[in-house]
TORPA-4810 file (N, C-alpha, C, O; in nm, 3 decimals):
<nodes>
NODE_1_9.624_-2.786_-1.638_9.693_-2.907_-1.685_9.842_-2.894_-1.659_9.905_-2.803_-1.712_M
NODE_2_9.899_-2.982_-1.577_10.040_-2.974_-1.544_10.120_-3.060_-1.641_10.086_-3.175_-1.668_R
NODE_3_10.226_-3.002_-1.693_10.312_-3.077_-1.784_10.446_-3.106_-1.720_10.534_-3.165_-1.783_V
NODE_4_10.462_-3.063_-1.595_10.588_-3.082_-1.525_10.555_-3.134_-1.387_10.503_-3.060_-1.304_N
NODE_5_10.584_-3.260_-1.360_10.544_-3.321_-1.235_10.649_-3.307_-1.127_10.629_-3.356_-1.016_T
NODE_6_10.759_-3.243_-1.157_10.864_-3.223_-1.057_10.820_-3.117_-0.959_10.774_-3.010_-0.999_R
NODE_7_10.834_-3.146_-0.826_10.807_-3.042_-0.729_10.938_-2.976_-0.688_11.044_-3.016_-0.735_D
NODE_8_10.930_-2.876_-0.600_11.048_-2.796_-0.572_11.156_-2.874_-0.498_11.270_-2.828_-0.493_E
NODE_9_11.123_-2.990_-0.441_11.222_-3.069_-0.371_11.267_-3.191_-0.451_11.346_-3.272_-0.403_F
NODE_10_11.215_-3.204_-0.572_11.253_-3.316_-0.656_11.186_-3.446_-0.617_11.229_-3.553_-0.661_G
NODE_11_11.080_-3.439_-0.535_11.015_-3.561_-0.489_10.953_-3.637_-0.605_10.893_-3.579_-0.694_A
NODE_12_10.970_-3.767_-0.603_10.909_-3.853_-0.704_10.982_-3.854_-0.835_10.933_-3.914_-0.931_G
NODE_13_11.098_-3.791_-0.845_11.170_-3.785_-0.972_11.301_-3.861_-0.967_11.365_-3.880_-1.071_T
NODE_14_11.342_-3.906_-0.850_11.471_-3.972_-0.837_11.586_-3.876_-0.825_11.701_-3.919_-0.824_G
NODE_15_11.558_-3.746_-0.817_11.662_-3.645_-0.805_11.691_-3.616_-0.659_11.602_-3.622_-0.574_L
NODE_16_11.816_-3.584_-0.630_11.850_-3.537_-0.497_11.806_-3.391_-0.484_11.773_-3.327_-0.583_T
NODE_17_11.804_-3.341_-0.362_11.769_-3.201_-0.341_11.865_-3.111_-0.416_11.823_-3.011_-0.476_V
NODE_18_11.994_-3.145_-0.415_12.095_-3.065_-0.485_12.072_-3.066_-0.635_12.081_-2.962_-0.700_T
NODE_19_12.041_-3.184_-0.691_12.016_-3.194_-0.835_11.892_-3.115_-0.875_11.891_-3.048_-0.978_E
NODE_20_11.788_-3.124_-0.792_11.666_-3.051_-0.821_11.691_-2.900_-0.818_11.640_-2.826_-0.902_S
NODE_21_11.769_-2.856_-0.720_11.801_-2.713_-0.711_11.883_-2.667_-0.830_11.865_-2.556_-0.880_A
NODE_22_11.975_-2.753_-0.877_12.058_-2.718_-0.992_11.973_-2.706_-1.118_11.992_-2.614_-1.197_R
NODE_23_11.878_-2.797_-1.137_11.789_-2.790_-1.252_11.709_-2.660_-1.248_11.693_-2.593_-1.351_R
NODE_24_11.658_-2.625_-1.131_11.581_-2.502_-1.117_11.667_-2.380_-1.149_11.620_-2.285_-1.211_A
NODE_25_11.794_-2.383_-1.105_11.886_-2.274_-1.133_11.910_-2.259_-1.282_11.914_-2.147_-1.334_Q
NODE_26_11.925_-2.371_-1.351_11.950_-2.368_-1.496_11.827_-2.316_-1.570_11.840_-2.236_-1.662_I
NODE_27_11.710_-2.362_-1.531_11.587_-2.318_-1.598_11.564_-2.169_-1.576_11.524_-2.098_-1.668_I
NODE_28_11.590_-2.122_-1.455_11.574_-1.978_-1.427_11.669_-1.896_-1.515_11.630_-1.792_-1.567_A
NODE_29_11.792_-1.943_-1.531_11.888_-1.873_-1.616_11.848_-1.882_-1.762_11.871_-1.788_-1.839_A
NODE_30_11.788_-1.992_-1.801_11.740_-2.008_-1.939_11.629_-1.908_-1.969_11.627_-1.847_-2.076_T
NODE_31_11.537_-1.891_-1.875_11.429_-1.794_-1.892_11.485_-1.654_-1.910_11.440_-1.580_-1.997_I
NODE_32_11.581_-1.617_-1.827_11.641_-1.483_-1.838_11.712_-1.466_-1.972_11.701_-1.360_-2.034_R
NODE_33_11.782_-1.568_-2.015_11.857_-1.560_-2.141_11.762_-1.546_-2.260_11.785_-1.464_-2.348_T
NODE_34_11.658_-1.627_-2.262_11.559_-1.618_-2.369_11.495_-1.481_-2.374_11.477_-1.423_-2.481_L
NODE_35_11.459_-1.429_-2.257_11.392_-1.300_-2.250_11.484_-1.186_-2.295_11.439_-1.091_-2.360_A
NODE_36_11.611_-1.196_-2.262_11.705_-1.088_-2.292_11.765_-1.097_-2.432_11.786_-0.994_-2.497_E
NODE_37_11.793_-1.219_-2.478_11.866_-1.235_-2.605_11.784_-1.294_-2.718_11.821_-1.282_-2.834_L
NODE_38_11.672_-1.359_-2.685_11.594_-1.427_-2.788_11.640_-1.571_-2.805_11.747_-1.610_-2.760_G
NODE_39_11.556_-1.649_-2.872_11.582_-1.792_-2.886_11.711_-1.822_-2.961_11.791_-1.905_-2.918_Y
NODE_40_11.733_-1.755_-3.073_11.847_-1.787_-3.157_11.981_-1.766_-3.087_12.076_-1.839_-3.113_Q
NODE_41_11.988_-1.668_-2.998_12.113_-1.639_-2.929_12.124_-1.708_-2.793_12.222_-1.691_-2.722_K
NODE_42_12.021_-1.784_-2.759_12.025_-1.857_-2.632_12.102_-1.988_-2.652_12.055_-2.080_-2.718_T
NODE_43_12.219_-1.993_-2.594_12.306_-2.111_-2.604_12.343_-2.156_-2.463_12.324_-2.083_-2.366_S
NODE_44_12.397_-2.277_-2.453_12.442_-2.326_-2.323_12.546_-2.231_-2.264_12.550_-2.209_-2.143_F
NODE_45_12.631_-2.177_-2.351_12.735_-2.085_-2.302_12.674_-1.961_-2.239_12.716_-1.918_-2.132_T
NODE_46_12.573_-1.903_-2.305_12.507_-1.784_-2.252_12.434_-1.816_-2.121_12.433_-1.736_-2.028_R
NODE_47_12.373_-1.933_-2.116_12.299_-1.972_-1.996_12.395_-1.992_-1.879_12.366_-1.951_-1.767_I
NODE_48_12.508_-2.055_-1.906_12.610_-2.076_-1.803_12.653_-1.943_-1.742_12.671_-1.932_-1.621_V
NODE_49_12.671_-1.843_-1.827_12.712_-1.712_-1.779_12.611_-1.655_-1.681_12.649_-1.601_-1.577_E
NODE_50_12.483_-1.668_-1.711_12.379_-1.612_-1.625_12.355_-1.698_-1.502_12.314_-1.647_-1.398_R
NODE_51_12.381_-1.827_-1.511_12.358_-1.915_-1.397_12.478_-1.918_-1.302_12.467_-1.966_-1.189_A
NODE_52_12.592_-1.867_-1.348_12.711_-1.870_-1.266_12.769_-2.009_-1.252_12.827_-2.043_-1.148_G
NODE_53_12.754_-2.090_-1.356_12.807_-2.227_-1.355_12.947_-2.229_-1.415_12.990_-2.134_-1.480_L
NODE_54_13.016_-2.338_-1.391_13.155_-2.347_-1.436_13.170_-2.403_-1.576_13.272_-2.380_-1.642_S
NODE_55_13.069_-2.477_-1.624_13.083_-2.543_-1.753_12.946_-2.574_-1.813_12.848_-2.594_-1.742_S
NODE_56_12.942_-2.577_-1.947_12.817_-2.615_-2.015_12.782_-2.761_-1.991_12.668_-2.802_-2.009_T
NODE_57_12.882_-2.840_-1.949_12.855_-2.981_-1.920_12.755_-2.997_-1.805_12.686_-3.099_-1.795_R
NODE_58_12.747_-2.898_-1.720_12.652_-2.903_-1.610_12.509_-2.893_-1.660_12.417_-2.944_-1.597_M
NODE_59_12.491_-2.827_-1.775_12.358_-2.821_-1.834_12.327_-2.952_-1.907_12.221_-3.010_-1.888_I
NODE_60_12.420_-2.997_-1.990_12.396_-3.119_-2.068_12.379_-3.240_-1.977_12.312_-3.336_-2.015_S
NODE_61_12.438_-3.238_-1.860_12.421_-3.349_-1.765_12.274_-3.362_-1.724_12.222_-3.472_-1.712_Y
NODE_62_12.209_-3.249_-1.704_12.070_-3.249_-1.657_11.968_-3.254_-1.771_11.860_-3.310_-1.753_H
NODE_63_12.001_-3.196_-1.886_11.901_-3.182_-1.991_11.941_-3.243_-2.126_11.855_-3.260_-2.213_F
NODE_64_12.065_-3.275_-2.146_12.106_-3.342_-2.269_12.119_-3.248_-2.387_12.230_-3.217_-2.429_G
NODE_65_12.008_-3.202_-2.440_12.008_-3.117_-2.559_11.934_-2.987_-2.532_11.865_-2.972_-2.431_T
NODE_66_11.948_-2.895_-2.625_11.876_-2.769_-2.613_11.726_-2.792_-2.617_11.651_-2.726_-2.546_K
NODE_67_11.681_-2.886_-2.701_11.539_-2.917_-2.708_11.487_-2.966_-2.574_11.379_-2.926_-2.529_D
NODE_68_11.563_-3.054_-2.509_11.523_-3.105_-2.378_11.510_-2.990_-2.278_11.415_-2.984_-2.200_D
NODE_69_11.606_-2.899_-2.283_11.603_-2.785_-2.192_11.484_-2.695_-2.222_11.420_-2.644_-2.130_L
NODE_70_11.454_-2.673_-2.349_11.341_-2.587_-2.385_11.208_-2.648_-2.337_11.122_-2.576_-2.286_M
NODE_71_11.193_-2.777_-2.353_11.070_-2.842_-2.308_11.056_-2.835_-2.157_10.946_-2.813_-2.105_L
NODE_72_11.166_-2.853_-2.085_11.163_-2.844_-1.939_11.131_-2.701_-1.896_11.060_-2.679_-1.798_A
NODE_73_11.183_-2.605_-1.969_11.156_-2.464_-1.938_11.009_-2.432_-1.960_10.948_-2.362_-1.879_T
NODE_74_10.953_-2.482_-2.069_10.810_-2.462_-2.094_10.728_-2.523_-1.982_10.633_-2.462_-1.934_V
NODE_75_10.764_-2.644_-1.940_10.692_-2.709_-1.831_10.693_-2.625_-1.704_10.591_-2.612_-1.636_G
NODE_76_10.808_-2.569_-1.673_10.821_-2.486_-1.552_10.735_-2.361_-1.563_10.666_-2.325_-1.467_E
NODE_77_10.738_-2.296_-1.678_10.659_-2.173_-1.696_10.510_-2.202_-1.692_10.433_-2.128_-1.630_I
NODE_78_10.468_-2.310_-1.757_10.325_-2.344_-1.761_10.275_-2.380_-1.622_10.163_-2.345_-1.586_V
NODE_79_10.357_-2.451_-1.543_10.318_-2.481_-1.405_10.296_-2.352_-1.327_10.199_-2.339_-1.252_D
NODE_80_10.387_-2.257_-1.344_10.375_-2.128_-1.275_10.252_-2.053_-1.325_10.179_-1.993_-1.246_H
NODE_81_10.230_-2.057_-1.455_10.115_-1.989_-1.513_9.984_-2.050_-1.461_9.889_-1.977_-1.431_Q
NODE_82_9.979_-2.183_-1.452_9.859_-2.249_-1.400_9.828_-2.206_-1.257_9.713_-2.184_-1.221_D
NODE_83_9.933_-2.196_-1.175_9.914_-2.152_-1.036_9.862_-2.009_-1.032_9.775_-1.976_-0.952_A
NODE_84_9.917_-1.924_-1.118_9.874_-1.785_-1.127_9.727_-1.776_-1.168_9.650_-1.699_-1.110_F
NODE_85_9.689_-1.855_-1.268_9.551_-1.853_-1.316_9.456_-1.905_-1.209_9.347_-1.851_-1.191_L
NODE_86_9.497_-2.011_-1.139_9.410_-2.072_-1.037_9.378_-1.971_-0.927_9.266_-1.968_-0.876_A
NODE_87_9.477_-1.890_-0.891_9.455_-1.789_-0.787_9.354_-1.684_-0.831_9.277_-1.633_-0.750_E
NODE_88_9.355_-1.651_-0.959_9.268_-1.545_-1.009_9.130_-1.594_-1.051_9.034_-1.517_-1.050_R
NODE_89_9.119_-1.721_-1.087_8.991_-1.773_-1.136_8.891_-1.790_-1.023_8.770_-1.773_-1.044_L
NODE_90_8.939_-1.823_-0.905_8.849_-1.838_-0.791_8.755_-1.955_-0.806_8.787_-2.054_-0.873_G
NODE_91_8.637_-1.945_-0.743_8.542_-2.056_-0.741_8.417_-2.030_-0.825_8.319_-2.103_-0.814_N
NODE_92_8.420_-1.928_-0.908_8.304_-1.895_-0.992_8.282_-2.006_-1.093_8.375_-2.046_-1.163_D
NODE_93_8.159_-2.057_-1.101_8.128_-2.167_-1.194_8.047_-2.121_-1.315_8.013_-2.202_-1.401_T
NODE_94_8.017_-1.991_-1.322_7.947_-1.939_-1.440_8.043_-1.942_-1.558_8.154_-1.888_-1.551_D
NODE_95_8.002_-2.005_-1.665_8.093_-2.029_-1.778_8.143_-1.899_-1.841_8.262_-1.888_-1.872_R
NODE_96_8.056_-1.804_-1.861_8.098_-1.677_-1.921_8.199_-1.606_-1.830_8.297_-1.549_-1.878_A
NODE_97_8.173_-1.608_-1.699_8.265_-1.545_-1.605_8.398_-1.616_-1.602_8.504_-1.554_-1.592_S
NODE_98_8.393_-1.748_-1.613_8.517_-1.826_-1.615_8.600_-1.796_-1.739_8.722_-1.784_-1.732_M
NODE_99_8.531_-1.783_-1.853_8.602_-1.751_-1.977_8.663_-1.611_-1.968_8.778_-1.590_-2.008_L
NODE_100_8.587_-1.515_-1.916_8.639_-1.380_-1.900_8.762_-1.379_-1.810_8.863_-1.317_-1.842_R
NODE_101_8.751_-1.450_-1.696_8.862_-1.454_-1.601_8.984_-1.524_-1.662_9.098_-1.484_-1.637_A
NODE_102_8.959_-1.628_-1.741_9.070_-1.700_-1.805_9.146_-1.608_-1.899_9.269_-1.602_-1.896_Y
NODE_103_9.074_-1.536_-1.984_9.139_-1.450_-2.082_9.212_-1.334_-2.013_9.328_-1.307_-2.045_I
NODE_104_9.146_-1.267_-1.920_9.211_-1.153_-1.853_9.330_-1.199_-1.770_9.429_-1.127_-1.758_T
NODE_105_9.322_-1.319_-1.712_9.432_-1.370_-1.631_9.552_-1.408_-1.717_9.667_-1.384_-1.680_S
NODE_106_9.524_-1.468_-1.833_9.633_-1.502_-1.925_9.707_-1.376_-1.969_9.830_-1.373_-1.975_E
NODE_107_9.631_-1.273_-1.999_9.693_-1.147_-2.041_9.766_-1.082_-1.924_9.875_-1.026_-1.942_V
NODE_108_9.708_-1.088_-1.805_9.772_-1.030_-1.687_9.905_-1.098_-1.656_9.998_-1.034_-1.607_A
NODE_109_9.914_-1.227_-1.683_10.038_-1.301_-1.659_10.153_-1.241_-1.739_10.267_-1.240_-1.694_F
NODE_110_10.122_-1.192_-1.857_10.225_-1.133_-1.943_10.290_-1.013_-1.876_10.410_-0.989_-1.890_L
NODE_111_10.208_-0.937_-1.802_10.262_-0.820_-1.735_10.325_-0.853_-1.601_10.423_-0.790_-1.561_G
NODE_112_10.268_-0.953_-1.531_10.318_-0.988_-1.399_10.452_-1.060_-1.407_10.537_-1.045_-1.319_A
NODE_113_10.471_-1.138_-1.512_10.594_-1.216_-1.528_10.645_-1.201_-1.671_10.640_-1.295_-1.750_F
NODE_114_10.694_-1.082_-1.704_10.732_-1.054_-1.843_10.844_-1.142_-1.895_10.844_-1.177_-2.013_P
NODE_115_10.940_-1.178_-1.811_11.049_-1.262_-1.859_10.999_-1.401_-1.895_11.037_-1.456_-1.998_Q
NODE_116_10.914_-1.458_-1.812_10.858_-1.590_-1.842_10.771_-1.585_-1.967_10.777_-1.674_-2.052_E
NODE_117_10.690_-1.481_-1.977_10.603_-1.467_-2.094_10.685_-1.454_-2.221_10.654_-1.515_-2.323_A
NODE_118_10.790_-1.373_-2.214_10.875_-1.354_-2.331_10.946_-1.483_-2.367_10.956_-1.518_-2.485_R
NODE_119_10.996_-1.556_-2.266_11.066_-1.681_-2.292_10.974_-1.783_-2.358_11.013_-1.852_-2.452_A
NODE_120_10.850_-1.791_-2.308_10.754_-1.884_-2.365_10.723_-1.848_-2.510_10.713_-1.936_-2.596_L
NODE_121_10.710_-1.719_-2.537_10.683_-1.673_-2.673_10.801_-1.705_-2.765_10.781_-1.748_-2.879_W
NODE_122_10.923_-1.684_-2.716_11.042_-1.713_-2.796_11.051_-1.861_-2.831_11.081_-1.896_-2.945_E
NODE_123_11.025_-1.947_-2.734_11.031_-2.092_-2.761_10.921_-2.133_-2.857_10.946_-2.203_-2.955_I
NODE_124_10.800_-2.088_-2.829_10.688_-2.126_-2.913_10.701_-2.078_-3.056_10.655_-2.145_-3.149_G
NODE_125_10.763_-1.963_-3.075_10.776_-1.903_-3.207_10.893_-1.960_-3.286_10.885_-1.971_-3.409_T
NODE_126_11.002_-1.997_-3.218_11.126_-2.031_-3.287_11.174_-2.175_-3.277_11.241_-2.224_-3.368_N
NODE_127_11.139_-2.245_-3.170_11.197_-2.378_-3.149_11.140_-2.480_-3.246_11.018_-2.496_-3.258_A
NODE_128_11.229_-2.550_-3.315_11.189_-2.655_-3.409_11.279_-2.776_-3.392_11.395_-2.764_-3.354_R
NODE_129_11.222_-2.894_-3.421_11.302_-3.015_-3.408_11.387_-3.034_-3.533_11.389_-2.949_-3.622_D
NODE_130_11.458_-3.148_-3.540_11.551_-3.173_-3.650_11.480_-3.177_-3.786_11.541_-3.148_-3.888_A
NODE_131_11.353_-3.212_-3.786_11.277_-3.219_-3.911_11.216_-3.085_-3.949_11.150_-3.072_-4.053_A
NODE_132_11.238_-2.984_-3.865_11.184_-2.852_-3.894_11.043_-2.830_-3.843_10.982_-2.727_-3.870_G
NODE_133_10.991_-2.928_-3.767_10.857_-2.916_-3.710_10.864_-2.833_-3.581_10.956_-2.853_-3.501_T
NODE_134_10.770_-2.741_-3.560_10.771_-2.665_-3.435_10.779_-2.759_-3.315_10.700_-2.853_-3.302_P
NODE_135_10.876_-2.732_-3.228_10.905_-2.822_-3.117_10.785_-2.844_-3.026_10.766_-2.954_-2.974_L
NODE_136_10.705_-2.740_-3.008_10.595_-2.748_-2.913_10.459_-2.770_-2.979_10.356_-2.757_-2.914_L
NODE_137_10.459_-2.804_-3.107_10.335_-2.807_-3.183_10.226_-2.889_-3.114_10.117_-2.837_-3.089_E
NODE_138_10.253_-3.015_-3.083_10.150_-3.101_-3.024_10.132_-3.072_-2.875_10.020_-3.070_-2.825_H
NODE_139_10.243_-3.050_-2.805_10.235_-3.022_-2.663_10.160_-2.893_-2.638_10.073_-2.886_-2.550_T
NODE_140_10.193_-2.790_-2.716_10.129_-2.660_-2.697_9.980_-2.666_-2.727_9.900_-2.602_-2.660_W
NODE_141_9.944_-2.742_-2.830_9.802_-2.754_-2.863_9.726_-2.820_-2.749_9.616_-2.778_-2.714_K
NODE_142_9.785_-2.925_-2.691_9.719_-2.996_-2.581_9.706_-2.905_-2.459_9.603_-2.905_-2.392_A
NODE_143_9.812_-2.829_-2.431_9.812_-2.744_-2.312_9.713_-2.630_-2.325_9.639_-2.601_-2.231_I
NODE_144_9.710_-2.566_-2.438_9.634_-2.442_-2.453_9.503_-2.460_-2.528_9.395_-2.443_-2.470_T
NODE_145_9.510_-2.495_-2.654_9.388_-2.509_-2.733_9.302_-2.623_-2.681_9.179_-2.611_-2.676_V
NODE_146_9.365_-2.733_-2.642_9.291_-2.849_-2.594_9.209_-2.818_-2.471_9.093_-2.859_-2.460_G
NODE_147_9.267_-2.746_-2.378_9.194_-2.715_-2.254_9.079_-2.618_-2.282_8.973_-2.628_-2.221_R
NODE_148_9.101_-2.525_-2.371_8.994_-2.432_-2.408_8.879_-2.505_-2.476_8.762_-2.478_-2.450_L
NODE_149_8.914_-2.599_-2.565_8.810_-2.676_-2.633_8.722_-2.749_-2.532_8.600_-2.750_-2.544_Q
NODE_150_8.784_-2.810_-2.433_8.706_-2.884_-2.333_8.613_-2.791_-2.256_8.497_-2.825_-2.232_R
NODE_151_8.662_-2.674_-2.219_8.579_-2.579_-2.146_8.463_-2.528_-2.231_8.350_-2.515_-2.183_Q
NODE_152_8.492_-2.500_-2.356_8.387_-2.451_-2.445_8.283_-2.558_-2.473_8.163_-2.530_-2.477_L
NODE_153_8.329_-2.680_-2.490_8.236_-2.791_-2.516_8.145_-2.815_-2.396_8.024_-2.836_-2.413_M
NODE_154_8.202_-2.811_-2.276_8.120_-2.828_-2.156_8.018_-2.716_-2.143_7.903_-2.739_-2.104_Q
NODE_155_8.061_-2.594_-2.177_7.969_-2.481_-2.172_7.855_-2.495_-2.270_7.741_-2.460_-2.239_G
NODE_156_7.885_-2.547_-2.389_7.779_-2.570_-2.487_7.681_-2.676_-2.436_7.560_-2.661_-2.450_Q
NODE_157_7.733_-2.783_-2.378_7.648_-2.890_-2.327_7.556_-2.841_-2.215_7.445_-2.892_-2.198_Q
NODE_158_7.603_-2.744_-2.141_7.524_-2.688_-2.031_7.430_-2.577_-2.078_7.348_-2.529_-2.000_E
NODE_159_7.442_-2.536_-2.205_7.359_-2.429_-2.257_7.411_-2.290_-2.225_7.343_-2.190_-2.250_G
NODE_160_7.532_-2.282_-2.170_7.590_-2.153_-2.133_7.652_-2.083_-2.254_7.666_-1.960_-2.255_A
NODE_161_7.688_-2.160_-2.355_7.747_-2.104_-2.477_7.658_-2.137_-2.595_7.575_-2.228_-2.590_F
NODE_162_7.675_-2.061_-2.702_7.595_-2.081_-2.821_7.653_-2.187_-2.913_7.736_-2.268_-2.872_G
NODE_163_7.608_-2.183_-3.038_7.651_-2.281_-3.137_7.769_-2.227_-3.216_7.760_-2.123_-3.281_T
NODE_164_7.880_-2.298_-3.210_8.000_-2.262_-3.286_8.093_-2.383_-3.285_8.077_-2.475_-3.205_F
NODE_165_8.189_-2.380_-3.373_8.290_-2.486_-3.378_8.388_-2.462_-3.264_8.459_-2.361_-3.264_D
NODE_166_8.393_-2.552_-3.168_8.475_-2.529_-3.050_8.624_-2.525_-3.083_8.701_-2.453_-3.018_V
NODE_167_8.666_-2.601_-3.183_8.808_-2.600_-3.220_8.847_-2.465_-3.279_8.951_-2.409_-3.247_E
NODE_168_8.761_-2.414_-3.367_8.788_-2.283_-3.428_8.788_-2.174_-3.321_8.876_-2.087_-3.321_V
NODE_169_8.690_-2.177_-3.231_8.680_-2.074_-3.128_8.800_-2.081_-3.032_8.858_-1.979_-2.996_M
NODE_170_8.836_-2.203_-2.992_8.949_-2.219_-2.901_9.078_-2.168_-2.965_9.158_-2.102_-2.900_A
NODE_171_9.096_-2.200_-3.092_9.216_-2.154_-3.163_9.217_-2.002_-3.175_9.322_-1.939_-3.161_L
NODE_172_9.101_-1.944_-3.202_9.091_-1.798_-3.214_9.127_-1.730_-3.082_9.199_-1.630_-3.080_A
NODE_173_9.076_-1.784_-2.972_9.107_-1.727_-2.840_9.256_-1.739_-2.812_9.319_-1.644_-2.765_I
NODE_174_9.312_-1.857_-2.840_9.453_-1.880_-2.812_9.542_-1.788_-2.895_9.637_-1.729_-2.844_R
NODE_175_9.510_-1.776_-3.021_9.591_-1.691_-3.109_9.579_-1.545_-3.069_9.676_-1.469_-3.082_Q
NODE_176_9.462_-1.504_-3.023_9.445_-1.366_-2.978_9.532_-1.337_-2.856_9.595_-1.232_-2.847_A
NODE_177_9.536_-1.431_-2.763_9.619_-1.415_-2.643_9.767_-1.418_-2.679_9.845_-1.336_-2.631_I
NODE_178_9.805_-1.512_-2.764_9.945_-1.520_-2.807_9.986_-1.393_-2.882_10.101_-1.350_-2.875_D
NODE_179_9.891_-1.336_-2.954_9.920_-1.213_-3.026_9.953_-1.098_-2.932_10.031_-1.010_-2.968_G
NODE_180_9.894_-1.099_-2.812_9.925_-0.996_-2.713_10.072_-1.006_-2.672_10.139_-0.905_-2.656_V
NODE_181_10.120_-1.130_-2.656_10.260_-1.150_-2.617_10.354_-1.090_-2.722_10.452_-1.023_-2.688_A
NODE_182_10.325_-1.114_-2.848_10.407_-1.058_-2.955_10.398_-0.907_-2.959_10.498_-0.839_-2.981_G
NODE_183_10.278_-0.854_-2.939_10.258_-0.708_-2.940_10.332_-0.644_-2.823_10.391_-0.537_-2.837_K
NODE_184_10.327_-0.710_-2.707_10.395_-0.657_-2.588_10.546_-0.653_-2.609_10.614_-0.561_-2.562_L
NODE_185_10.598_-0.752_-2.680_10.743_-0.754_-2.708_10.784_-0.633_-2.790_10.894_-0.581_-2.775_A
NODE_186_10.695_-0.588_-2.878_10.724_-0.473_-2.963_10.682_-0.340_-2.900_10.734_-0.234_-2.933_R
NODE_187_10.585_-0.350_-2.806_10.527_-0.229_-2.747_10.516_-0.248_-2.595_10.408_-0.276_-2.544_Q
NODE_188_10.628_-0.233_-2.523_10.631_-0.260_-2.379_10.534_-0.176_-2.296_10.495_-0.217_-2.187_P
NODE_189_10.493_-0.060_-2.347_10.403_0.027_-2.272_10.256_-0.011_-2.290_10.167_0.059_-2.241_E
NODE_190_10.229_-0.120_-2.359_10.092_-0.164_-2.386_10.011_-0.176_-2.256_10.060_-0.231_-2.158_L
NODE_191_9.888_-0.124_-2.256_9.799_-0.133_-2.141_9.735_-0.272_-2.141_9.633_-0.295_-2.205_D
NODE_192_9.796_-0.363_-2.068_9.751_-0.502_-2.070_9.613_-0.520_-2.006_9.534_-0.601_-2.052_L
NODE_193_9.585_-0.445_-1.901_9.454_-0.459_-1.835_9.341_-0.424_-1.932_9.243_-0.498_-1.943_A
NODE_194_9.357_-0.313_-2.003_9.254_-0.271_-2.099_9.246_-0.369_-2.215_9.137_-0.403_-2.262_A
NODE_195_9.362_-0.414_-2.262_9.366_-0.507_-2.375_9.297_-0.638_-2.337_9.219_-0.693_-2.414_Y
NODE_196_9.329_-0.688_-2.216_9.269_-0.813_-2.171_9.118_-0.802_-2.157_9.046_-0.894_-2.194_G
NODE_197_9.071_-0.691_-2.103_8.927_-0.672_-2.086_8.857_-0.665_-2.222_8.747_-0.718_-2.238_E
NODE_198_8.921_-0.601_-2.317_8.860_-0.590_-2.450_8.851_-0.728_-2.516_8.749_-0.762_-2.577_E
NODE_199_8.958_-0.806_-2.504_8.954_-0.942_-2.559_8.846_-1.025_-2.491_8.773_-1.100_-2.556_L
NODE_200_8.837_-1.012_-2.360_8.738_-1.089_-2.285_8.597_-1.053_-2.330_8.515_-1.142_-2.352_A
NODE_201_8.568_-0.923_-2.344_8.434_-0.882_-2.391_8.405_-0.939_-2.528_8.294_-0.985_-2.555_R
NODE_202_8.504_-0.935_-2.614_8.486_-0.985_-2.750_8.447_-1.132_-2.752_8.352_-1.171_-2.821_L
NODE_203_8.520_-1.214_-2.677_8.495_-1.358_-2.682_8.378_-1.402_-2.594_8.314_-1.503_-2.624_F
NODE_204_8.350_-1.329_-2.489_8.229_-1.360_-2.412_8.106_-1.338_-2.499_8.012_-1.417_-2.497_V
NODE_205_8.108_-1.231_-2.577_7.997_-1.204_-2.669_7.993_-1.308_-2.781_7.885_-1.354_-2.818_R
NODE_206_8.107_-1.345_-2.833_8.112_-1.441_-2.944_8.065_-1.580_-2.903_8.015_-1.655_-2.986_A
NODE_207_8.081_-1.614_-2.776_8.043_-1.748_-2.730_7.906_-1.751_-2.661_7.861_-1.857_-2.619_T
NODE_208_7.841_-1.636_-2.649_7.714_-1.628_-2.577_7.607_-1.714_-2.643_7.614_-1.741_-2.763_A
NODE_209_7.507_-1.757_-2.567_7.393_-1.830_-2.625_7.340_-1.756_-2.747_7.337_-1.633_-2.748_P
NODE_210_7.299_-1.827_-2.845_7.269_-1.771_-2.977_7.179_-1.646_-2.976_7.213_-1.549_-3.043_D
NODE_211_7.066_-1.643_-2.901_6.981_-1.521_-2.904_7.056_-1.397_-2.855_7.027_-1.286_-2.899_P
NODE_212_7.153_-1.414_-2.764_7.224_-1.300_-2.707_7.320_-1.239_-2.809_7.367_-1.127_-2.789_A
NODE_213_7.350_-1.311_-2.916_7.446_-1.259_-3.014_7.374_-1.188_-3.129_7.439_-1.130_-3.217_R
NODE_214_7.243_-1.192_-3.129_7.170_-1.131_-3.239_7.164_-0.980_-3.227_7.106_-0.913_-3.313_R
</nodes>
């Protein structure tokens, strides 16, 4: 599921090539700043320093507010993550294999692109709107839990998965994967390949057709 329809040349957005490149430069600097300093210390001033820009006005011109910039950054990371997952998922249509590949690929992304993973975790954990509501609450649910629910529901309809509440299972899978990101932030030496495989085995078994779980 793509949440960012901008391509690398700015086609279809009304942006010039220069404007599109500037936005990409700002988002890249935002990712680095979030990964290095954390959400609370990520400011336009800090981002300008890493992007090599002359003024914070160059950021506000393209994104307006910090919330706008955070949402655009999430869109960029999720687009990259989707491409990464698509390459690893392949053409296997077996539901259990697809679920295993999805979980291991999500965990592998954390190791392959640690700055993006850290930035996404920082935004998801800390960003809130003016009312104090998590900034990504509805968007994040649609992107992550929503897509898992659809896959699990289709698997149940096909008889590939057993009987369970798809919303609860999708949330459990998502929280388990998100928990790896937090653990990795505290424990950089974490063996992600082993951790991902263990999570995959756990949830493949939990979602298996009912007789297989007995």
